[in-house]
MDTraj code that builds the backbone (N, CA, C; nanometers):
import mdtraj as md
import numpy as np

residues = "UNK UNK UNK UNK UNK UNK UNK UNK UNK UNK UNK UNK UNK UNK UNK UNK UNK UNK UNK UNK UNK UNK UNK UNK UNK UNK UNK UNK UNK UNK UNK UNK UNK UNK UNK UNK UNK UNK UNK UNK UNK UNK UNK UNK UNK UNK UNK UNK UNK UNK UNK UNK UNK UNK UNK UNK UNK UNK UNK UNK UNK UNK UNK UNK UNK UNK UNK UNK UNK UNK UNK UNK UNK UNK UNK UNK UNK UNK UNK UNK UNK UNK UNK UNK UNK UNK UNK UNK UNK UNK UNK UNK UNK UNK UNK UNK UNK UNK UNK UNK UNK UNK UNK UNK UNK UNK UNK UNK UNK UNK UNK UNK UNK UNK UNK UNK UNK UNK UNK UNK UNK UNK UNK UNK UNK UNK UNK UNK UNK UNK UNK UNK UNK UNK".split()
xyz = np.array([
    [5.6438, -13.1896, -9.4599],
    [5.5057, -13.1992, -9.4214],
    [5.4754, -13.3432, -9.3730],
    [5.4893, -13.4413, -9.4533],
    [5.4619, -13.5770, -9.4141],
    [5.5673, -13.6697, -9.4822],
    [5.5731, -13.7914, -9.4374],
    [5.6619, -13.8905, -9.5063],
    [5.5947, -14.0249, -9.5072],
    [5.6458, -14.1126, -9.5880],
    [5.5990, -14.2506, -9.6010],
    [5.7150, -14.3477, -9.5782],
    [5.6893, -14.4440, -9.4881],
    [5.7891, -14.5459, -9.4596],
    [5.7586, -14.6712, -9.5437],
    [5.8337, -14.6955, -9.6482],
    [5.8062, -14.8045, -9.7389],
    [5.8252, -14.9403, -9.6736],
    [5.8941, -14.9437, -9.5580],
    [5.9210, -15.0701, -9.4853],
    [5.8112, -15.0987, -9.3844],
    [5.7197, -15.0054, -9.3657],
    [5.6119, -15.0217, -9.2707],
    [5.5095, -15.1188, -9.3168],
    [5.4435, -15.1966, -9.2211],
    [5.3350, -15.2817, -9.2614],
    [5.2070, -15.2044, -9.2885],
    [5.2079, -15.0760, -9.2496],
    [5.0908, -14.9892, -9.2752],
    [5.0952, -14.9454, -9.4193],
    [4.9843, -14.9615, -9.4945],
    [4.9834, -14.9236, -9.6384],
    [5.0176, -14.7735, -9.6493],
    [5.0881, -14.7397, -9.7602],
    [5.1243, -14.5994, -9.7836],
    [5.0076, -14.5020, -9.7781],
    [4.8948, -14.5410, -9.8386],
    [4.7804, -14.4492, -9.8411],
    [4.7315, -14.4185, -9.6957],
    [4.7398, -14.5231, -9.6067],
    [4.6975, -14.5051, -9.4700],
    [4.7995, -14.4178, -9.3933],
    [4.9286, -14.4293, -9.4293],
    [5.0264, -14.3419, -9.3675],
    [4.9994, -14.1957, -9.4016],
    [4.9669, -14.1743, -9.5299],
    [4.9380, -14.0388, -9.5787],
    [4.8091, -13.9894, -9.5084],
    [4.7060, -14.0682, -9.5101],
    [4.5760, -14.0312, -9.4507],
    [4.5952, -14.0014, -9.3040],
    [4.6597, -14.0903, -9.2290],
    [4.6705, -14.0689, -9.0855],
    [4.7614, -13.9511, -9.0485],
    [4.8654, -13.9302, -9.1326],
    [4.9555, -13.8145, -9.1020],
    [4.8774, -13.6828, -9.1243],
    [4.8034, -13.6719, -9.2326],
    [4.7250, -13.5468, -9.2532],
    [4.6199, -13.5305, -9.1464],
    [4.5472, -13.6454, -9.1159],
    [4.4439, -13.6389, -9.0200],
    [4.4931, -13.5905, -8.8845],
    [4.6101, -13.6412, -8.8432],
    [4.6719, -13.5985, -8.7134],
    [4.7059, -13.4513, -8.7217],
    [4.7668, -13.4038, -8.8308],
    [4.8055, -13.2653, -8.8397],
    [4.6831, -13.1718, -8.8458],
    [4.5746, -13.2198, -8.9027],
    [4.4507, -13.1389, -8.9065],
    [4.3855, -13.1354, -8.7686],
    [4.3850, -13.2523, -8.7048],
    [4.3241, -13.2585, -8.5681],
    [4.3976, -13.1788, -8.4641],
    [4.5322, -13.1785, -8.4735],
    [4.6100, -13.1003, -8.3749],
    [4.6301, -12.9572, -8.4204],
    [4.5712, -12.9212, -8.5320],
    [4.5722, -12.7872, -8.5892],
    [4.7107, -12.7379, -8.6372],
    [4.8018, -12.8409, -8.6623],
    [4.9258, -12.8026, -8.7303],
    [4.8939, -12.7549, -8.8677],
    [4.7921, -12.8115, -8.9273],
    [4.7352, -12.7661, -9.0573],
    [4.6011, -12.7061, -9.0241],
    [4.5918, -12.5720, -9.0135],
    [4.4642, -12.5073, -8.9797],
    [4.3630, -12.5100, -9.0937],
    [4.2422, -12.4866, -9.0612],
    [4.1331, -12.4760, -9.1596],
    [4.1726, -12.3764, -9.2673],
    [4.1475, -12.4157, -9.3911],
    [4.1799, -12.3284, -9.5084],
    [4.3162, -12.3510, -9.5673],
    [4.4017, -12.4293, -9.5033],
    [4.5336, -12.4581, -9.5587],
    [4.5190, -12.5360, -9.6929],
    [4.5931, -12.4871, -9.7925],
    [4.5908, -12.5626, -9.9224],
    [4.6885, -12.6744, -9.9169],
    [4.6417, -12.7932, -9.9562],
    [4.7267, -12.9141, -9.9597],
    [4.7885, -12.9291, -10.0957],
    [4.9030, -13.0012, -10.1028],
    [4.9642, -13.0216, -10.2351],
    [4.8700, -13.1003, -10.3243],
    [4.8924, -13.0831, -10.4564],
    [4.8151, -13.1558, -10.5540],
    [4.8487, -13.3103, -10.5383],
    [4.7661, -13.3938, -10.5824],
    [4.7890, -13.5385, -10.5732],
    [4.9170, -13.5728, -10.6429],
    [4.9389, -13.5225, -10.7658],
    [5.0600, -13.5522, -10.8409],
    [5.1850, -13.5008, -10.7668],
    [5.1796, -13.3785, -10.7164],
    [5.2963, -13.3174, -10.6497],
    [5.3324, -13.3996, -10.5224],
    [5.2315, -13.4270, -10.4427],
    [5.2612, -13.5008, -10.3178],
    [5.3109, -13.6442, -10.3531],
    [5.2533, -13.7079, -10.4517],
    [5.2996, -13.8396, -10.4900],
    [5.4441, -13.8366, -10.5340],
    [5.4793, -13.7341, -10.6140],
    [5.6161, -13.7181, -10.6571],
    [5.7097, -13.6919, -10.5381],
    [5.6705, -13.6018, -10.4506],
    [5.7547, -13.5751, -10.3302],
    [5.7736, -13.6945, -10.2438],
    [5.6720, -13.7791, -10.2322],
    [5.6815, -13.8971, -10.1371],
    [5.7336, -14.0204, -10.2122],
    [5.7434, -14.0146, -10.3454],
    [5.7921, -14.1282, -10.4203],
    [5.6873, -14.2453, -10.4220],
    [5.5600, -14.2107, -10.4296],
    [5.4551, -14.3092, -10.4341],
    [5.3660, -14.2792, -10.5530],
    [5.2740, -14.3739, -10.5834],
    [5.1858, -14.3574, -10.6982],
    [5.0789, -14.2516, -10.6668],
    [5.0407, -14.1759, -10.7699],
    [4.9345, -14.0797, -10.7532],
    [4.8045, -14.1393, -10.6992],
    [4.7719, -14.2610, -10.7432],
    [4.6455, -14.3247, -10.6954],
    [4.6480, -14.3492, -10.5426],
    [4.7696, -14.3686, -10.4914],
    [4.7852, -14.3865, -10.3467],
    [4.7480, -14.2597, -10.2707],
    [4.7961, -14.1479, -10.3207],
    [4.7619, -14.0167, -10.2631],
    [4.6103, -13.9896, -10.2806],
    [4.5640, -14.0144, -10.3981],
    [4.4213, -13.9909, -10.4298],
    [4.3313, -14.0694, -10.3338],
    [4.3719, -14.1927, -10.3004],
    [4.2893, -14.2750, -10.2116],
    [4.2898, -14.2127, -10.0699],
    [4.4087, -14.1668, -10.0278],
    [4.4194, -14.1017, -9.8952],
    [4.3312, -13.9732, -9.8927],
    [4.3406, -13.8947, -9.9968],
    [4.2643, -13.7695, -10.0036],
    [4.1129, -13.8012, -10.0050],
    [4.0715, -13.9062, -10.0770],
    [3.9301, -13.9484, -10.0780],
    [3.8777, -13.9760, -9.9389],
    [3.9574, -14.0573, -9.8660],
    [3.9172, -14.0952, -9.7290],
    [3.9157, -13.9697, -9.6370],
    [4.0094, -13.8806, -9.6574],
    [4.0044, -13.7598, -9.5751],
    [3.8875, -13.6723, -9.6068],
    [3.8501, -13.6692, -9.7340],
    [3.7325, -13.5888, -9.7781],
    [3.6034, -13.6586, -9.7236],
    [3.5989, -13.7919, -9.7319],
    [3.4799, -13.8607, -9.6770],
    [3.4642, -13.8341, -9.5244],
    [3.5753, -13.8128, -9.4576],
    [3.5742, -13.7952, -9.3166],
    [3.5442, -13.6475, -9.2835],
    [3.5378, -13.5631, -9.3847],
    [3.5124, -13.4225, -9.3652],
    [3.6311, -13.3404, -9.3223],
    [3.7510, -13.3980, -9.3356],
    [3.8691, -13.3254, -9.2931],
    [3.9277, -13.2325, -9.3960],
    [3.9033, -13.2684, -9.5218],
    [3.9462, -13.1846, -9.6361],
    [3.8326, -13.1655, -9.7317],
    [3.8474, -13.0673, -9.8200],
    [3.7467, -13.0435, -9.9256],
    [3.8209, -13.0046, -10.0519],
    [3.7725, -13.0536, -10.1634],
    [3.8272, -13.0217, -10.2919],
    [3.7379, -12.9158, -10.3538],
    [3.8015, -12.8098, -10.4029],
    [3.7316, -12.6978, -10.4622],
    [3.7625, -12.6845, -10.6103],
    [3.7372, -12.7924, -10.6828],
    [3.7653, -12.7952, -10.8288],
    [3.9078, -12.7637, -10.8563],
    [3.9274, -12.6718, -10.9541],
    [4.0638, -12.6340, -11.0015],
    [4.1393, -12.5523, -10.8950],
    [4.0654, -12.4997, -10.7964],
    [4.1351, -12.4218, -10.6897],
    [4.2209, -12.5059, -10.6029],
    [4.1890, -12.6356, -10.5942],
    [4.2719, -12.7244, -10.5157],
    [4.2013, -12.7881, -10.3981],
    [4.2800, -12.8489, -10.3120],
    [4.2259, -12.9228, -10.1945],
    [4.2715, -12.8490, -10.0729],
    [4.1782, -12.8302, -9.9788],
    [4.2033, -12.7468, -9.8613],
    [4.1561, -12.8208, -9.7346],
    [4.2182, -12.7859, -9.6219],
    [4.1701, -12.8360, -9.4930],
    [4.0320, -12.7788, -9.4714],
    [3.9347, -12.8643, -9.4467],
    [3.8015, -12.8230, -9.4257],
    [3.7682, -12.7904, -9.2833],
    [3.6533, -12.7362, -9.2545],
    [3.6140, -12.7026, -9.1201],
    [3.5297, -12.8125, -9.0498],
    [3.5027, -12.9190, -9.1242],
    [3.4247, -13.0279, -9.0663],
    [3.5035, -13.1030, -8.9584],
    [3.6349, -13.0947, -8.9643],
    [3.7170, -13.1551, -8.8614],
    [3.6831, -13.1052, -8.7233],
    [3.6564, -12.9768, -8.7112],
    [3.6201, -12.9139, -8.5886],
    [3.4830, -12.9694, -8.5396],
    [3.3907, -12.9848, -8.6352],
    [3.2616, -13.0408, -8.6042],
    [3.2760, -13.1863, -8.5580],
    [3.3581, -13.2589, -8.6310],
    [3.3835, -13.3999, -8.5858],
    [3.4405, -13.4063, -8.4451],
    [3.5336, -13.3166, -8.4176],
    [3.5957, -13.3165, -8.2820],
    [3.4881, -13.2865, -8.1779],
    [3.3989, -13.1905, -8.2059],
    [3.2913, -13.1530, -8.1141],
    [3.2003, -13.2752, -8.0903],
    [3.1682, -13.3486, -8.1984],
    [3.0836, -13.4667, -8.1814],
    [3.1504, -13.5714, -8.0916],
    [3.2818, -13.5915, -8.1155],
    [3.3575, -13.6849, -8.0341],
    [3.3640, -13.6425, -7.8893],
    [3.3783, -13.5099, -7.8664],
    [3.3841, -13.4604, -7.7275],
    [3.2456, -13.4792, -7.6587],
    [3.1397, -13.4615, -7.7332],
    [3.0052, -13.4825, -7.6803],
    [2.9832, -13.6272, -7.6412],
    [3.0252, -13.7172, -7.7330],
    [3.0162, -13.8619, -7.7088],
    [3.0977, -13.9032, -7.5854],
    [3.2196, -13.8414, -7.5736],
    [3.3034, -13.8735, -7.4591],
    [3.2328, -13.8261, -7.3259],
    [3.1754, -13.7082, -7.3337],
    [3.1126, -13.6559, -7.2109],
    [2.9908, -13.7440, -7.1693],
    [2.9180, -13.7944, -7.2735],
    [2.8034, -13.8821, -7.2428],
    [2.8588, -14.0157, -7.1881],
    [2.9647, -14.0663, -7.2435],
    [3.0242, -14.1895, -7.1941],
    [3.0708, -14.1715, -7.0504],
    [3.1334, -14.0595, -7.0205],
    [3.1822, -14.0368, -6.8853],
    [3.0668, -14.0324, -6.7869],
    [2.9535, -13.9719, -6.8275],
    [2.8383, -13.9681, -6.7383],
    [2.7802, -14.1059, -6.7148],
    [2.7763, -14.1887, -6.8181],
    [2.7224, -14.3229, -6.8050],
    [2.8105, -14.4065, -6.7149],
    [2.9461, -14.4019, -6.7356],
    [3.0370, -14.4828, -6.6558],
    [3.0311, -14.4373, -6.5084],
    [3.0126, -14.3076, -6.4871],
    [3.0020, -14.2616, -6.3459],
    [2.8797, -14.3177, -6.2829],
    [2.7648, -14.3172, -6.3600],
    [2.6383, -14.3695, -6.3047],
    [2.6485, -14.5229, -6.2736],
    [2.7313, -14.5919, -6.3522],
    [2.7530, -14.7329, -6.3375],
    [2.8457, -14.7641, -6.2250],
    [2.9110, -14.6611, -6.1732],
    [3.0095, -14.6803, -6.0638],
    [3.1472, -14.7271, -6.1057],
    [3.1786, -14.7107, -6.2344],
    [3.3091, -14.7508, -6.2830],
    [3.4125, -14.6484, -6.2430],
    [3.5372, -14.6926, -6.2180],
    [3.6437, -14.5983, -6.1874],
    [3.6902, -14.5380, -6.3198],
    [3.7667, -14.4303, -6.3091],
    [3.8202, -14.3681, -6.4303],
    [3.9098, -14.4705, -6.5015],
    [3.9899, -14.5423, -6.4284],
    [4.0757, -14.6423, -6.4915],
    [3.9975, -14.7489, -6.5686],
    [3.8859, -14.7913, -6.5078],
    [3.8015, -14.8939, -6.5771],
    [3.7428, -14.8390, -6.7047],
    [3.6939, -14.7101, -6.6900],
    [3.6314, -14.6486, -6.8077],
    [3.7306, -14.6298, -6.9239],
    [3.8551, -14.5868, -6.8853],
    [3.9541, -14.5684, -6.9873],
    [4.0012, -14.6998, -7.0482],
    [4.0065, -14.8057, -6.9689],
    [4.0381, -14.9364, -7.0178],
    [3.9411, -14.9860, -7.1163],
    [3.8113, -14.9568, -7.0949],
    [3.7046, -14.9990, -7.1882],
    [3.7233, -14.9245, -7.3229],
    [3.7488, -14.7937, -7.3113],
    [3.7742, -14.7162, -7.4343],
    [3.8977, -14.7665, -7.5093],
    [4.0059, -14.7910, -7.4350],
    [4.1269, -14.8437, -7.4995],
    [4.0989, -14.9697, -7.5725],
    [4.0247, -15.0628, -7.5068],
    [3.9915, -15.1905, -7.5710],
    [3.9074, -15.1723, -7.6978],
    [3.8105, -15.0785, -7.6917],
    [3.7249, -15.0517, -7.8058],
    [3.8045, -14.9908, -7.9194],
    [3.8996, -14.9023, -7.8888],
    [3.9837, -14.8446, -7.9926],
    [4.0744, -14.9486, -8.0591],
    [4.1307, -15.0356, -7.9730],
    [4.2171, -15.1470, -8.0245],
    [4.1368, -15.2397, -8.1138],
    [4.0178, -15.2712, -8.0720],
    [3.9308, -15.3585, -8.1569],
    [3.8958, -15.2895, -8.2886],
    [3.8725, -15.1622, -8.2824],
    [3.8409, -15.0864, -8.4015],
    [3.9587, -15.0855, -8.5025],
    [4.0802, -15.0701, -8.4497],
    [4.1987, -15.0703, -8.5354],
    [4.2166, -15.2077, -8.5978],
    [4.1985, -15.3089, -8.5132],
    [4.2121, -15.4475, -8.5688],
    [4.1060, -15.4738, -8.6734],
    [3.9856, -15.4331, -8.6511],
    [3.8759, -15.4556, -8.7510],
    [3.9098, -15.3799, -8.8755],
    [3.9647, -15.2569, -8.8647],
    [3.9985, -15.1795, -8.9821],
    [4.1076, -15.2456, -9.0648],
    [4.2059, -15.2965, -8.9984],
    [4.3174, -15.3623, -9.0699],
    [4.2664, -15.4918, -9.1432],
    [4.1726, -15.5602, -9.0842],
    [4.1244, -15.6818, -9.1483],
    [4.0175, -15.6521, -9.2549],
    [3.9419, -15.5463, -9.2363],
    [3.8367, -15.5133, -9.3334],
    [3.8079, -15.3623, -9.3355],
    [3.8893, -15.2834, -9.4061],
    [3.8740, -15.1344, -9.4092],
    [3.7320, -15.0954, -9.4520],
    [3.6646, -15.1759, -9.5285],
    [3.5317, -15.1374, -9.5767],
    [3.4308, -15.1256, -9.4616],
    [3.4572, -15.1848, -9.3470],
    [3.3701, -15.1711, -9.2304],
    [3.3551, -15.0234, -9.1882],
    [3.4513, -14.9382, -9.2214],
    [3.4532, -14.8049, -9.1752],
    [3.4072, -14.7059, -9.2823],
    [3.3605, -14.7517, -9.3932],
    [3.3144, -14.6611, -9.4945],
    [3.1865, -14.5939, -9.4480],
    [3.1686, -14.4693, -9.4818],
    [3.0466, -14.4015, -9.4514],
    [2.9367, -14.4477, -9.5455],
    [2.8173, -14.4648, -9.4910],
    [2.7084, -14.5058, -9.5759],
    [2.6763, -14.3972, -9.6875],
    [2.6332, -14.4475, -9.8016],
    [2.5920, -14.3526, -9.9083],
    [2.4662, -14.2821, -9.8666],
    [2.4576, -14.1536, -9.9041],
    [2.3389, -14.0760, -9.8636],
    [2.2367, -14.0858, -9.9753],
])
top = md.Topology()
chain = top.add_chain()
for i, resn in enumerate(residues, 1):
    res = top.add_residue(resn, chain, resSeq=i)
    for name in ("N", "CA", "C"):
        top.add_atom(name, md.element.get_by_symbol(name[0]), res)
traj = md.Trajectory(xyz[None], top)
């Protein structure tokens, strides 16, 4: 399902989080798929249960998974909603850049720079990306 590279500069919880997020977003893990328990996945990956728990928390905060008590943790349907929101934002951005007269290459370069800045900001201060409390 996923693996963790202990030699990577990326923290193990982030490797777990991003691997599941990618599989959920590309629908390799469809809505309703039951995920391994925290303890089982930690054992399989050779990492601490708290590491897996942190990854699961972040996935749940992002709406990609949901915990149903003793029934377990499942791929949620909010990922589809998040994707639709991102597609809407992309369409709005495309319309704005077209009105401004930017080329497709320029518009994509701006997005690439913003994504790179976001990754850099996340690595230096992951708390910047926490969702506000309701």
